[in-house]
Structure formats: C-alpha cells, structure tokens
C-alpha positions in Angstrom: -20.9 -15.1 -15.1 -22.7 -13.8 -18.5 -22.4 -12.9 -21.4 -23.3 -10.0 -24.0 -22.6 -10.2 -27.6 -22.7 -7.4 -30.0 -22.0 -10.0 -33.4 -23.7 -12.3 -34.9 -22.6 -15.3 -33.3 -20.9 -16.5 -30.2 -17.4 -18.0 -30.4 -14.9 -19.7 -27.7 -12.9 -16.5 -26.8 -9.2 -16.9 -25.4 -9.0 -13.8 -22.9 -5.6 -13.0 -24.3 -7.7 -11.6 -27.0 -7.7 -14.0 -29.7 -11.1 -15.7 -30.4 -11.6 -19.2 -31.2 -12.5 -21.4 -34.5 -15.5 -23.2 -32.4 -18.8 -22.8 -31.9 -20.1 -22.7 -28.6 -23.2 -24.8 -28.0 -27.0 -22.1 -27.5 -27.6 -24.0 -24.8 -27.1 -21.5 -22.2 -25.5 -24.0 -19.4 -23.4 -25.7 -21.9 -22.4 -21.8 -23.0 -21.5 -21.1 -19.5 -19.6 -24.6 -19.2 -17.1 -23.8 -22.2 -17.0 -20.4 -21.2 -15.6 -20.7 -17.6 -13.7 -23.5 -18.7 -11.9 -21.5 -21.3 -11.1 -18.8 -18.7 -10.0 -21.7 -16.4 -7.8 -23.1 -19.0 -6.7 -19.8 -20.0 -3.5 -19.7 -17.7 -1.8 -22.7 -19.5 -3.2 -22.6 -22.7 0.5 -20.7 -24.5 3.4 -19.9 -22.4 3.0 -16.6 -23.9 0.1 -16.2 -22.1 1.0 -17.5 -19.6 4.0 -15.3 -18.5 1.8 -12.2 -17.9 1.7 -10.7 -15.0 -2.1 -11.9 -14.5 -1.4 -15.6 -15.3 -0.8 -18.2 -12.7 -2.1 -21.5 -10.6 -5.9 -20.2 -10.2 -5.7 -16.6 -12.3 -9.7 -15.5 -12.2 -10.7 -12.2 -13.2 -12.1 -10.4 -10.7 -15.5 -9.4 -9.8 -17.1 -7.3 -13.0 -14.6 -7.0 -14.9 -14.7 -6.4 -18.6 -12.2 -8.2 -21.2 -12.9 -7.0 -24.9 -12.5 -9.5 -27.8 -13.0 -7.8 -31.0 -14.4 -4.5 -32.2 -18.0 -6.1 -31.9 -18.0 -8.4 -28.7 -16.7 -8.5 -25.2 -17.8 -10.8 -22.4 -18.1 -9.5 -18.6 -16.4 -12.0 -16.6 -18.1 -12.0 -13.0 -15.8 -14.7 -11.4 -15.2 -14.4 -7.7 -12.3 -12.5 -6.5 -10.3 -15.7 -5.2 -11.4 -18.4 -5.7 -9.7 -21.3 -5.8 -9.4 -24.5 -8.3 -11.6 -26.5 -6.9 -15.3 -25.4 -5.9 -15.5 -25.4 -1.8 -17.4 -27.6 0.4 -18.2 -24.9 3.1 -18.0 -21.5 3.5 -17.8 -18.8 5.9 -18.5 -15.0 5.1 -18.2 -12.4 6.6 -20.8 -12.2 9.2 -20.2 -16.0 10.4 -16.5 -15.3 10.4 -17.5 -12.4 13.2 -19.4 -14.7 14.7 -16.2 -16.7 15.7 -15.1 -13.7 17.8 -11.2 -14.6 17.3 -8.9 -12.7 17.7 -6.3 -13.1 14.9 -6.4 -15.5 11.5 -4.2 -17.5 13.2 -6.6 -18.0 16.0 -9.6 -18.1 14.1 -8.0 -21.2 11.6 -7.9 -23.1 14.7 -11.1 -22.5 15.5 -12.6 -23.7 12.6 -10.8 -27.0 12.6 -14.1 -28.6 13.8 -15.5 -28.1 10.6 -13.2 -29.7 8.7 -13.3 -33.1 10.0 -10.0 -33.7 11.4 -10.2 -31.2 14.7 -6.9 -32.5 15.6 -4.9 -31.6 12.6 -3.9 -27.9 10.9 -5.1 -27.6 7.6 -3.2 -25.9 4.4 -3.9 -23.0 4.0 -4.3 -20.8 0.6 -4.6 -16.8 0.3 -7.0 -15.8 -1.8 -7.1 -18.9 -3.8 -3.0 -19.7 -4.3 -0.4 -21.6 -2.9 1.3 -19.6 -1.1 3.5 -22.3 1.3 3.7 -20.3 4.5 1.1 -17.6 5.9 3.3 -16.3 8.8 2.8 -12.6 7.8 -1.2 -13.0 7.8 -1.7 -15.1 11.0 -1.4 -11.9 13.3 -4.0 -10.1 10.8 -7.6 -9.5 12.4 -10.2 -11.7 11.1 -12.0 -8.2 9.8 -9.5 -8.1 6.8 -11.1 -11.5 5.3 -13.9 -11.3 3.0 -14.1 -15.1 3.3 -13.1 -18.4 3.9 -13.6 -21.4 2.0 -13.1 -24.9 3.4 -12.5 -27.1 0.2 -12.9 -31.0 -0.6 -10.2 -33.6 -0.3 -9.5 -33.5 -4.1 -7.9 -29.8 -3.7 -4.7 -31.4 -1.7 -4.0 -32.5 -5.4 -4.7 -29.9 -7.5 -2.3 -27.4 -5.4 0.7 -30.5 -5.7 -0.1 -31.5 -1.7 -0.7 -34.8 0.1 -3.8 -36.0 -1.3 -5.5 -36.8 2.2 -4.9 -33.3 3.8 -7.8 -30.8 3.7 -6.9 -27.2 2.4 -8.7 -23.9 3.4 -8.6 -20.5 1.4 -8.4 -17.5 3.1 -10.3 -14.9 0.5 -8.7 -11.2 1.6 -10.5 -8.1 1.5 -9.0 -5.8 -1.9 -8.4 -2.9 1.0 -8.1 -3.3 4.8 -6.9 -0.8 7.0 -6.7 -0.8 10.6 -5.1 -0.3 14.4 -6.0 -3.2 16.6 -5.3 -3.3 20.5 -6.5 -5.3 23.1 -5.7 -5.9 26.5 -7.5 -9.3 28.7 -7.2 -10.5 32.4 -7.2 -14.3 33.2 -8.0 -15.5 36.8 -9.1 -19.0 37.9 -12.4 -19.1 39.8 -10.7 -21.2 42.4 -8.0 -17.9 42.7 -4.2 -17.6 43.6 -3.2 -17.1 40.0 -3.5 -14.1 37.8 -2.6 -13.5 33.9 -2.7 -10.8 31.7 -2.5 -10.3 28.0 -2.1 -7.2 25.4 -0.9 -6.2 22.0 -1.1 -3.3 19.7 -0.4 -4.1 15.7 -1.2 -2.3 12.5 -2.6 -4.2 9.6 -3.0 -2.7 5.7 -3.8 -4.2 2.4 -4.1 -2.1 -0.2 -4.5 -4.8 -3.3 -1.9 -7.0 -4.0 0.3 -5.0 -1.1 -0.3 -5.7 2.3 1.6 -5.4 5.6 1.9 -5.7 9.1 3.4 -4.9 12.7 2.2 -6.1 16.2 4.0 -6.3 19.6 2.1 -9.1 22.2 2.8 -9.3 25.7 1.5 -12.3 28.4 2.2 -13.5 31.7 0.7 -15.3 34.2 1.5 -15.8 37.9 3.1 -18.9 39.7 0.0 -20.7 41.3 1.6 -22.5 44.5 0.2 -25.0 46.6 -0.6 -23.5 49.7 -3.4 -22.4 47.2 -4.7 -26.0 46.7 -4.1 -27.4 49.7 -5.2 -26.1 53.4 -2.4 -27.7 55.5 -2.9 -27.4 59.0 0.3 -25.4 60.9 2.8 -26.9 63.2 4.3 -25.2 66.0 7.7 -26.4 65.9 7.8 -25.1 62.1 6.9 -21.5 61.2 7.7 -21.9 57.3 4.6 -23.6 55.3 6.4 -25.8 52.5 4.0 -25.2 50.3 3.8 -21.9 50.2 7.4 -22.1 48.2 5.8 -25.2 45.6 4.4 -24.4 43.2 1.7 -26.2 40.8 1.8 -24.3 37.8 5.0 -22.0 37.2 5.0 -18.2 36.6 5.3 -17.5 32.9 6.2 -14.6 30.7 6.2 -14.1 26.9 7.3 -11.2 24.2 7.3 -11.0 21.1 7.2 -9.1 17.7 6.2 -9.7 14.2 6.1 -7.5 10.9 5.7 -8.6 7.1 5.7 -7.2 4.0 4.3 -8.4 0.6 3.9 -6.6 -2.2 4.2 -7.1 -6.2 8.0 -6.8 -7.9 7.1 -6.9 -11.4 5.0 -10.0 -12.7 6.4 -11.6 -8.9 4.9 -11.5 -5.3 7.4 -11.1 -3.1 6.5 -11.7 0.7 9.0 -10.6 3.8 8.3 -11.5 7.3 10.7 -11.2 10.6 9.6 -12.4 14.4 11.1 -11.9 17.4 10.1 -13.8 20.5 11.5 -14.3 24.1 9.7 -16.3 27.1 10.8 -17.5 30.4 9.1 -19.5 33.1 9.9 -19.6 37.2 8.8 -22.5 39.1 8.8 -22.9 42.7 10.0 -26.6 44.1 10.2 -26.4 47.3 12.3 -25.9 50.2 16.0 -27.9 51.4 15.3 -30.1 53.7 15.8 -28.8 56.7 15.5 -29.9 60.6 12.8 -28.8 62.3 11.8 -24.7 63.1 14.7 -23.7 61.2 13.6 -20.4 59.2 16.4 -19.6 56.9 15.9 -23.3 54.5 17.1 -22.0 50.9 14.2 -22.0 48.5 14.2 -24.8 45.5 14.1 -23.0 42.2 13.8 -23.9 38.5 14.1 -21.2 35.8 13.7 -21.6 32.4 14.3 -18.6 29.0 14.6 -18.8 25.6 14.7 -16.4 22.7 14.1 -16.7 19.3 14.6 -15.1 16.0 13.0 -16.4 12.6 13.6 -14.7 8.9 11.2 -15.7 5.9 11.2 -14.5 2.4 8.7 -16.1 -0.6 8.4 -15.2 -4.1 6.0 -16.4 -6.2 4.2 -15.4 -9.5 4.1 -16.6 -13.4 6.8 -18.6 -14.7 7.3 -20.9 -18.0 3.5 -21.5 -18.2 2.4 -22.2 -14.7 2.9 -21.1 -11.7 6.7 -21.0 -8.9 6.9 -20.5 -5.7 10.1 -19.9 -4.1 10.7 -19.7 -0.3 13.0 -19.7 2.3 13.4 -19.8 6.0 15.8 -19.0 8.9 15.7 -19.5 12.4 18.0 -19.0 15.3 16.8 -20.1 19.3 18.8 -19.5 22.6 17.3 -21.6 25.7 19.0 -22.2 29.3 17.5 -23.4 31.9 18.6 -24.2 35.7 17.3 -26.2 38.3 17.9 -26.7 41.9 18.1 -30.5 43.5 18.5 -31.5 47.2 22.2 -32.4 48.0 23.5 -33.2 51.6 26.9 -33.4 49.8 26.8 -29.1 49.1 27.3 -26.6 51.8 23.8 -25.5 50.9 22.4 -28.8 50.8 21.4 -28.5 46.9 23.3 -27.8 43.8 22.6 -27.1 40.6 22.1 -28.2 36.8 22.6 -26.1 34.0 21.7 -26.2 30.3 21.9 -24.7 27.4 21.3 -24.7 23.4 21.6 -22.5 20.6 20.1 -23.9 17.7 20.0 -22.3 14.1 18.2 -24.0 10.8 18.0 -22.9 7.5 15.3 -24.4 5.0 13.9 -23.4 1.4 11.8 -25.0 -1.1 11.0 -24.0 -4.5 7.7 -25.4 -5.8 6.6 -25.3 -9.6 2.9 -26.1 -10.8 1.6 -25.9 -14.3 -1.0 -27.4 -16.5 1.4 -29.9 -18.9 -2.1 -31.4 -21.5 -5.7 -31.1 -21.7 -8.0 -33.7 -21.0 -12.0 -33.4 -21.8 -12.6 -34.0 -18.5 -10.4 -31.0 -17.6 -6.6 -29.9 -17.2 -3.8 -32.4 -16.3 -1.3 -30.7 -13.9 2.1 -31.6 -12.7 3.7 -30.1 -9.2 6.9 -30.4 -8.8 9.1 -29.1 -5.3 12.1 -29.1 -3.9 13.5 -28.4 -1.2 16.7 -28.4 1.2 17.2 -28.4 4.9 20.1 -27.6 7.5 19.8 -27.8 11.1 22.8 -27.4 13.4 22.6 -27.6 17.8 25.1 -27.0 20.1 23.6 -28.3 24.1 26.2 -27.7 26.9 24.9 -29.4 30.3 26.5 -28.9 33.8 25.2 -31.1 36.6 26.8 -29.3 39.0 29.1 -32.2 39.8 31.7 -31.7 37.9 33.8 -28.6 36.5 33.3 -29.7 33.1 30.3 -28.9 30.7 29.5 -32.0 28.8 29.0 -30.4 25.4 26.8 -32.0 22.3 26.4 -30.8 19.1 23.9 -32.5 16.5 23.4 -31.6 12.6 21.8 -33.0 9.6 21.7 -31.4 6.0 19.0 -33.0 4.2 17.8 -32.7 0.1 13.9 -33.5 -1.3 12.3 -33.7 -4.2 8.3 -34.6 -5.3 6.8 -34.8 -8.0 2.4 -35.3 -8.3 0.1 -35.3 -10.9 -3.5 -34.4 -10.6 -5.8 -36.5 -13.1 -8.9 -35.8 -13.7 -10.8 -38.9 -15.1 -14.5 -37.3 -15.6 -16.5 -34.0 -14.9 -20.1 -33.4 -14.8 -19.3 -29.9 -15.7 -17.1 -30.6 -18.7 -19.7 -33.3 -20.1 -23.3 -33.3 -18.1 -24.1 -36.3 -19.9 -21.2 -38.5 -17.7 -22.1 -41.8 -16.1 -18.8 -40.9 -14.0 -19.8 -37.7 -12.7 -16.7 -36.6 -11.5 -13.6 -38.5 -10.8 -9.9 -37.3 -10.6 -6.7 -39.3 -9.5 -4.0 -37.7 -7.2 -0.6 -39.5 -7.8 2.9 -39.0 -6.2 6.6 -40.1 -5.9 8.9 -37.9 -4.1 12.6 -38.9 -3.1 14.8 -37.5 -0.2 18.3 -38.6 0.9 20.6 -36.2 3.4 24.2 -36.5 5.3 24.3 -40.1 6.3 20.9 -40.9 5.3 20.7 -43.4 2.7 17.9 -41.9 -0.1 14.3 -42.9 0.8 11.5 -43.1 -1.5 7.8 -42.5 -1.0 4.7 -42.9 -3.4 1.4 -41.7 -2.9 -2.3 -42.6 -4.5 -5.3 -41.2 -4.4 -8.6 -41.0 -6.0 -11.4 -38.9 -5.7 -15.5 -39.7 -6.9 -18.5 -38.0 -6.7 -21.4 -40.1 -8.8 -24.1 -38.0 -8.0 -23.5 -33.8 -6.7 -24.3 -35.4 -3.1 -22.1 -37.9 -2.2 -18.4 -37.5 -2.1 -16.0 -40.6 -1.8 -12.4 -40.2 -1.6 -9.5 -42.6 -1.0 -5.6 -42.4 -0.8 -2.9 -45.0 0.1 0.9 -44.4 0.6 4.3 -46.4 1.1 7.4 -44.5 2.1 10.8 -45.1 3.3 11.2 -42.6 6.2 14.1 -41.0 8.8 13.4 -38.9 11.9 12.4 -35.6 11.4 15.3 -33.1 11.5 13.5 -31.8 15.3 13.2 -35.8 16.7 16.9 -35.8 15.8 18.6 -32.1 16.3 15.8 -30.3 19.0 17.9 -28.4 21.6 18.1 -30.6 25.3 16.3 -29.7 27.7 15.2 -30.2 31.3 12.4 -29.0 33.2 10.6 -30.7 36.6 7.5 -32.3 35.8 4.5 -32.7 38.3 4.0 -36.4 37.0 2.2 -39.5 39.0 4.8 -42.6 40.3 2.4 -46.4 40.0 5.0 -47.5 42.2 4.9 -45.4 45.2 1.8 -43.9 44.8 2.1 -40.6 44.9 3.2 -37.2 43.1 6.8 -37.2 41.8 8.6 -34.2 40.8 11.0 -35.7 38.4 13.4 -33.8 35.8 11.7 -34.3 32.8 14.4 -34.6 29.4 13.6 -33.8 26.2 15.5 -32.9 22.6 16.5 -34.6 20.0 18.3 -37.9 19.9 20.6 -38.7 17.1 20.7 -42.4 17.5 17.2 -43.0 15.6 17.0 -45.0 12.7 14.6 -45.1 9.3 11.9 -47.6 9.3 8.8 -47.4 6.8 5.2 -46.6 6.5 2.3 -47.4 4.9 -1.0 -45.0 5.4 -4.6 -45.8 3.8 -7.8 -44.0 4.4 -11.2 -44.0 3.0 -13.9 -41.9 3.7 -17.7 -40.6 2.1 -19.3 -37.5 2.7 -23.0 -37.0 2.1 -24.9 -33.4 1.3 -28.1 -34.5 0.9 -29.9 -31.3 1.0 -28.8 -27.6 0.5 -25.1 -28.7 0.0 -24.5 -25.4 2.5 -27.1 -26.6 4.9 -26.2 -30.4 6.5 -22.7 -32.3 5.8 -22.5 -35.7 7.1 -18.7 -37.2 6.8 -16.9 -40.5 7.7 -13.2 -41.6 7.1 -11.6 -44.1 8.1 -7.4 -44.4 8.4 -5.3 -47.2 9.0 -0.7 -46.5 9.6 1.8 -48.6 10.3 5.0 -47.2 10.9 7.7 -50.8 11.2 11.1 -49.2 12.4 12.1 -45.5 12.2 11.2 -43.6 15.5 8.0 -42.5 17.5 7.1 -40.4 20.5 7.6 -40.9 24.2 4.8 -42.7 24.6 4.4 -41.7 28.0 4.7 -42.9 32.0 2.4 -45.8 32.7 3.9 -49.1 34.2 3.8 -50.7 30.8 6.5 -47.8 29.4 8.7 -48.1 32.9 8.7 -51.9 31.9 9.6 -51.5 28.5 12.5 -48.6 28.8 13.7 -49.2 32.5 16.8 -46.8 31.3 14.5 -44.2 30.9 13.5 -44.0 34.5 16.0 -42.7 37.1 15.0 -43.2 40.7 17.4 -42.8 44.1 18.0 -45.0 46.6 14.7 -45.2 48.6 13.0 -45.8 45.1 12.0 -42.2 44.5 11.7 -40.8 41.1 14.1 -38.4 40.3 14.7 -38.5 36.3 13.0 -39.5 33.0 14.4 -39.4 29.7 11.7 -38.5 27.4 13.4 -38.0 24.3 12.0 -39.7 20.8 12.3 -43.6 21.2 13.3 -46.0 18.6 10.5 -48.5 17.6 10.0 -51.7 16.0 6.2 -51.2 14.7 3.9 -48.9 15.9 -0.3 -49.5 14.7 -3.3 -47.7 14.8 -6.8 -47.3 13.3 -9.2 -44.9 13.4 -12.8 -44.0 12.7 -13.5 -40.6 12.3 -17.9 -39.2 12.1 -18.3 -35.9 11.8 -21.5 -33.7 11.2 -22.1 -30.2 10.2 -25.4 -28.2 10.1 -25.3 -24.5 9.4 -28.5 -22.3 9.6 -28.1 -18.7 8.0 -32.1 -17.3 7.6 -33.2 -14.6 5.9 -30.3 -12.3 4.0 -27.2 -9.8 4.8 -27.4 -6.4 5.1 -25.9 -4.8 1.6 -24.0 -1.3 1.5 -21.9 -1.5 4.4 -22.3 -3.5 7.5 -25.0 -5.6 9.0 -26.9 -4.5 11.8 -29.0 -6.3 14.1 -32.4 -5.4 12.7 -31.0 -6.3 9.2 -28.7 -9.4 9.9 -30.6 -12.0 12.1 -29.4 -15.1 14.0 -27.2 -17.4 12.2 -25.8 -20.8 13.6 -23.2 -23.7 12.7 -23.0 -26.9 14.5 -20.1 -29.5 14.2 -20.4 -32.9 15.9 -16.4 -34.8 15.3 -16.5 -38.7 16.9 -13.4 -40.1 16.9 -13.6 -44.1 17.2 -9.8 -45.6 17.7 -10.1 -49.1 16.7 -6.3 -50.0 17.3 -3.2 -48.8 18.9 -0.4 -51.0 19.6 3.7 -50.1 20.1 6.2 -52.6 19.9 9.5 -52.0 21.3 11.4 -54.5 21.0 11.6 -57.5 19.4 10.1 -60.3 21.4 8.5 -58.5 23.5 5.4 -57.7 24.2 3.2 -55.1 22.4 2.0 -52.0 24.5 -1.7 -52.0 23.6 -2.8 -48.2 24.5 -6.6 -49.1 24.7 -5.8 -52.4 26.7 -4.4 -50.2 30.0 -1.1 -50.1 29.0 -1.5 -46.4 29.0 -3.6 -43.7 29.3 -5.3 -43.4 26.1 -9.3 -43.2 25.7 -11.5 -45.4 22.5 -14.1 -43.0 22.0 -13.7 -38.9 21.9 -16.4 -36.8 20.8 -16.5 -33.1 20.1 -19.2 -30.4 19.5 -18.8 -27.2 18.8 -21.6 -24.6 18.2 -21.0 -21.0 17.3 -24.3 -18.5 16.9 -23.9 -14.7 16.2 -25.5 -11.9 14.7 -24.1 -8.5 13.9 -22.8 -7.1 17.1 -22.8 -10.0 19.4 -22.0 -13.8 18.9 -21.1 -17.3 20.8 -18.9 -20.0 20.7 -19.8 -22.7 22.7 -17.1 -26.0 22.3 -17.3 -29.2 24.3 -15.2 -32.6 24.4 -16.5 -35.8 25.7 -13.4 -38.8 26.5 -14.3 -41.7 27.5 -13.2 -43.4 30.4 -10.7 -46.1 30.6 -8.1 -48.2 32.6 -4.7 -48.2 33.6 -3.6 -51.7 34.5 -1.0 -52.4 37.4 0.9 -55.9 36.3 1.3 -56.9 40.0 -2.5 -57.5 40.6 -3.8 -59.6 38.3 -7.9 -59.9 38.0 -7.8 -55.8 38.3 -8.1 -55.4 41.6 -6.1 -52.5 42.1 -6.1 -50.9 38.4 -6.5 -47.1 38.2 -10.0 -46.4 36.6 -10.6 -43.6 34.8 -13.9 -42.0 34.8 -15.3 -40.6 31.4 -14.2 -36.8 30.7 -16.6 -33.9 29.9 -14.9 -30.4 29.6 -17.0 -27.2 28.1 -15.6 -24.1 27.7 -17.8 -20.8 26.7 -16.7 -17.9 24.7 -19.0 -14.4 24.4 -18.8 -11.6 22.7 -20.3 -8.2 21.9 -19.6 -5.1 20.5 -21.6 -2.3 21.8 -21.1 0.3 19.3 -23.3 -1.5 16.9 -26.2 -2.5 19.2 -26.9 0.3 20.5 -29.7 2.0 18.5 -29.3 5.6 19.4 -28.6 8.2 17.0 -26.1 9.6 19.3 -23.2 7.4 20.1 -20.1 8.1 22.0 -17.1 7.9 19.2 -14.9 5.5 22.1 -18.0 2.7 21.2 -17.1 2.6 17.4 -15.4 -0.9 16.6 -15.0 -1.7 20.5 -15.1 -5.3 21.3 -15.8 -7.3 24.7 -15.6 -10.7 25.4 -15.9 -12.9 27.9 -13.9 -16.9 27.6 -14.8 -19.3 30.4 -12.8 -22.4 30.3 -13.7 -25.6 31.9 -17.1 -24.4 32.5 -18.4 -26.5 34.5 -14.7 -27.0 36.4 -14.3 -30.2 35.1 -11.4 -32.8 36.4 -11.0 -36.5 35.3 -11.8 -38.6 38.5 -9.8 -42.0 39.4 -10.2 -44.6 41.6 -9.3 -48.6 42.5 -10.9 -51.1 42.5 -12.8 -51.1 45.5 -13.9 -47.4 44.6 -10.8 -45.4 47.0 -9.3 -42.6 45.1 -5.7 -43.8 45.4 -3.3 -41.1 46.8 -2.2 -38.3 44.9 -5.1 -38.2 42.2 -7.7 -35.7 44.3 -8.7 -32.5 42.6 -5.8 -29.9 43.3 -3.0 -32.3 42.0 -4.9 -34.0 39.1 -5.9 -30.5 37.2 -5.0 -27.3 39.7 -6.0 -24.8 38.0 -9.8 -25.7 37.2 -11.9 -23.5 35.8 -10.5 -19.9 34.1 -11.9 -16.7 33.5 -10.7 -13.9 30.8 -11.6 -11.1 30.0 -10.5 -9.4 26.8 -10.9 -5.8 25.4 -10.3 -5.1 21.8 -10.3 -1.8 19.7 -9.7 -0.8 16.4 -8.4 2.6 14.8 
C-alpha cells in the first residue's frame, strides 16, 4: 500500500471521504499500519458508511483503486483483491494450484487438505475473503478460475463466526473467466476383469461479481466377478461355473447435472444452484442352490437405485452496519432396492425383499456479522447465526414373506442459534511494542431445540497467541449437550449385500447390511479439548512445523456402528442374525446408543514449499520462464486412546487393544511437483499393524495379526500445447490436458496371519482387496 500526498500534512482518512482529526505518525511503518487499520475498520465505523454496497465483512479496495479524499490529497490503495480478514499462513498461486492437476475446485480442496494439518477433515471455505456458507455453485468450476488459494491460521474461524477449532481456506476467484470444459477418461485395474469410464461437459463464466455454470457428468464401472480373480478347476458334472455369477464388486453408474448462478442484486449478491443426480448399482450374488448338473439355475441379484434433487439459494450483503447471509437448501431423494435371497419355501428357490424410501429436507440459516466496538488491538466482532431444519423420511419394506409392506415414518424439526465473539487482546501490527505479540480470544454460546427434544446449550472458548512472528499457539475447549444428528435419526432405510469376514466361521460372509436412521437414539454430552502450536522458523512460506493434541469424550448420545469383530458382536448380539447352521445372514449397522466414547490423538505435520525463481509475467508461464516448484507435506496421526462403552457394567471396547480393526499410527506423505505445462502428485499413506483378539483363545495364539500397510498413489499430467517449443502448433493442442492416475501403485494389500504365521481362510489376496492397482487415463480440453 502506498500513499501519495499533495497537501501540507498527512491525515487519517475515512475511505468514505471524511478526513479524520488526528495526525499520522511520520514513521512509514506506523503510517502504513494506521492507514491499513483505518481501511479495514472502515465498514464498521458508522452505519451510514456500512450500508453502502461495497461495505461488508471483508471489504478491501481492489488492487490499484484510487480513492479521492479531498481537493489536494488522494490515496492509492493497492490491497489485494479477495484478501481475508486474517493473513494467510500458506498460499498457493496459479502455478502452484495448476501443479495439483485437479479437475475441479471441489477436487482441489480435497487434495490440499494435507496442507491444513488435518487431512481427514474438510475445511471451511471462504470466497474472495467472505463467508458464503455454501459453495455448491463453485465446486464444479475448473481450478483455472482461481487467482490464488490461501490457508488461514486457526484464529480465522473465530473471526468469521465459526467454531474456533476448524481450519479455513479462502478461494480468490479471477475477475473474468470464460471456458468450456470437456473431460473423458477410462479406468481399469491392471489385473483386469473390470472397466470404468467418466465423461463431462460444462460451461463456466465469471464476470466480476457475477458468475454462472452448467455441467453434465457421467460415470460408470462394470462388475468384477470372482471368476476374474480365482481360477477354479472345472467340474465335469457341473457345466455352470458359479464364480461367473458372483461379483466381488458391483456394476455402478452415475449421472448428474448441475447449474449455478450468482449475480449482484442491488447492494446484495444472490446465488442459486440446482443439482440433480441418479445412480444405480447391480450386484450378482451367485446361483440359487440346485442339484449338480443343472444348467437353468436362477441368478441371485442385488439392485440399488437412487435419485436426488437439490435446490440451494443464498442472499448476502451489507445490512445494518454489518454483513448478513441468508441461505436455504431444499433436497428430495428417492431410493429403492431389491435383494434376492435363497429360500426353499418358494417355487424358484429364492425370495426377493424390497425397500423403498422417500426423504425430504429443508434447511434455512441466517448469519449476521459486524463490529460492535473498537479495541486498541482491533475491532471486536460479533456473529449471530440462527437456523431451522425440517426432515421427513418414509420407508417401505417388503421382506417377500407377507403381502403387506412395512411402513416406517420419521421426522424431526430442529432450531438452533449461536452467538460468538472474536476479541482481540493484543496486536503486533497495531502496537509494535506489545510484549504479548498477537493475542485473541473466541467466545461462543449456542442453543438447539426441536420437536420432541429438550433444549441443549453449548459453550466454546478458544485462544490464539503468537508471542513472536515465527510461533503461533492455539487452544480451544467446548462443552455441549447434544442430541443425535438429523441424519442419525431420519436417514433412509437401506439394505445391501456386503462382503465381510466372519470370525466365528473363519470365512467371507455376504450378509444383508442394513443402514439408515435410528429414531430410538438419545441425547448426551460432549467435551472437547484442543491444544496446538505452529512454528515457522524461516520464511513463513518455506517451512512449517505443527503439532496438535485433541481429546473428545461423549457421554450418552449416539455413535456410529463400530464395525464387525468378535467384541462388537458380543456387545450387540441382537444386531447380528445367523441361520440354523450359524451362517451370518443379516447385520443391523444403524447408529447405536452409547454410554461413553473417549478418544485422544496427537497430530504432527510438516510442510515444505520450494518455489525457486520468479513467475513468468505478462501471461501464462512457459517452461522457459517457470522453474519447477515443490510442495512436500508429512502428516502423522497418533491415536493415544480410543474406547467405547456400550452398556453400563459391560467391558469397554478398546479399539487400540484388539477389539476393533484400528491402527494406532497413520503417516501420510504428499509430494507435489510442477512447472508450466506438467505436474506430478505422489501420495503415500502408511498404517501401523494391529491385532484383532480372539476372546475364545487366551494367550493370543489365534489372534488375527494385521501387518502394516503402505498405499502409494501417483498422478501425472501434461499439457502438450505448452510443452512444444515450435512456433507453429496445432490448434487442437491448445488447453489440452492429458493425465494418468495410478491408484495403489505397488498393488499393496493388508496381509493378515495367525499366531503360527498361516494365512486364515478368507484373507487371500482377492478377498482382502479384489480390485488392486488401477490406472485411469483422462483427457481434458478447454475451449
């Protein structure tokens, strides 16, 4: 930011055009700090100025905009377009974004999660430095529409009214962008037996504050049959190979369309998006048992189909001295499934069960943020949110035994409110002599209530402290009385056949797996604690080291189904159904009621970014002007404790001591390297080994010992039009992108052995991971 003076003295100037009455220090740094503070605080000074169309939560003048402040003085503001309220800790420019080779912004956000230090969590998204609450209209945009991507420090969540322990990513869009995007790809495993394909076409336009898009996507994969993985010997008395009719992986298909529109409406900005999708799967479950030599055995099938329609709208802009966002979302879904099961009581030797569901949800939310006071360290901001959700689900189930359908209805209305404050205590920029450095607090309280539910309060406290620029400390503590989520209560009832390992019979079983909501769940309490530190000893964009401790304990309430092991079946015997021979035929995997769930973990991360040289200017970079850039991230998650108590007086399920399939250590490595026209991403994940205890064999002789597992994925892409140095290039090469995505590069799988070193039945290579290594070739073209 620079200031040009034509008068006799410098004065603090309100960007609304009113000169202030105090003098600015002659020190350049102090003068710039005061000017920056005045610009940032301008939208919150007076209601009259705040209600202007360009006032808001993160109003910054565009780069190079000149603001006249009188007859003899003017200030040229060079603040960056789209800057957030908090300076970023990591930032990716266009070339670094391009190096990821992502097809869409939604895919890019998933790929950069290792940079946040929490690769297992999706971050909060801002657009051009402003809270939006929904980015459905942006997820399908190509990453080329971004000017930059910024990962903000932990205190940014509190400044925007979110819970203080969440990470925030700011997407800064280009002012103008127009593109047709088409994509086609083919995917197959190197072991053969399956083939898949994808295709899409879309139009994407950004024109200042307005943007719109429309896209169609299609994908599908064929079934993978057991005969493609197991070479069984032919039988002379049986001309039909049952492995030809038993799929290890089902055939799938998906079709989706999306449309979005965002444009200014007066001093507000309105967004509208529409998404429609249909999907289906078809699974071959083998042949109906029959006598040897029979060639007309019916084939058992499992079929699932689903359709969904989602309509979302958002209206945001300056209001009453702050910034308001009103959003609403309506979704409707239809699903139906059929499963054939052997049954000698029926003429064909099997019966068919059917389930159908219709779900509907309506959600609205109002968010209001504004500055309520000026403190020496900066503005005290408050955020008020209020929301309502309404969910209805109707399930119909026919087990094939009776003529009447079983009908289940579930519905829930819920209301919630939350008030949060971001309180700056000390600021290094506002007071360079501050001994505290940067210090801020986040305070929040909320209340949730609904139909047939008691009110449930929640309180959160967060602190962020940077005693020196290279070190940042943060912590948060929260107490909440919670009830089950709407999804846990009202999710549509669904049945499908899954392949799981049955420890009791030491074989692969194919039970009917039931999922959906559980209306019998109760409420509970939860306490969370988080402590973290980030060190940037050199250039803040070069090296970052972070560590975070998190502890969460839930008492009562609801939890997810913990999987299928010895301990889980013992704790929930009524959830598992076996036939007279002991064969597992049904598992109820809907959410469960818990007594206590405790988890503790320690996360460590390292980020190293090397971007030698400068970027090409005056257009897109070329191989001659843009050197290789590298980004390396290493994340280590160490589970210290993970216990689940399901019934009073019952032994706790210790997930780390052999009661469930849980690794204690998880290390993720991501290396991204790129230059103009080409790039590479190498993802690696290592999980430590563990044991599953057999309670009927004390001493561990029959424990299932799971070896450590390492999975490596490799993505490569190239743009031939930018790599060719010849002056005459074919026009069809322009903006052409060719990529290769290899999943499970070394064809690894989890090896399991017993105490004597033998491989238990059902843990062969094709049973543990029938797919193995896959290769996908994709071609993208922008017009």
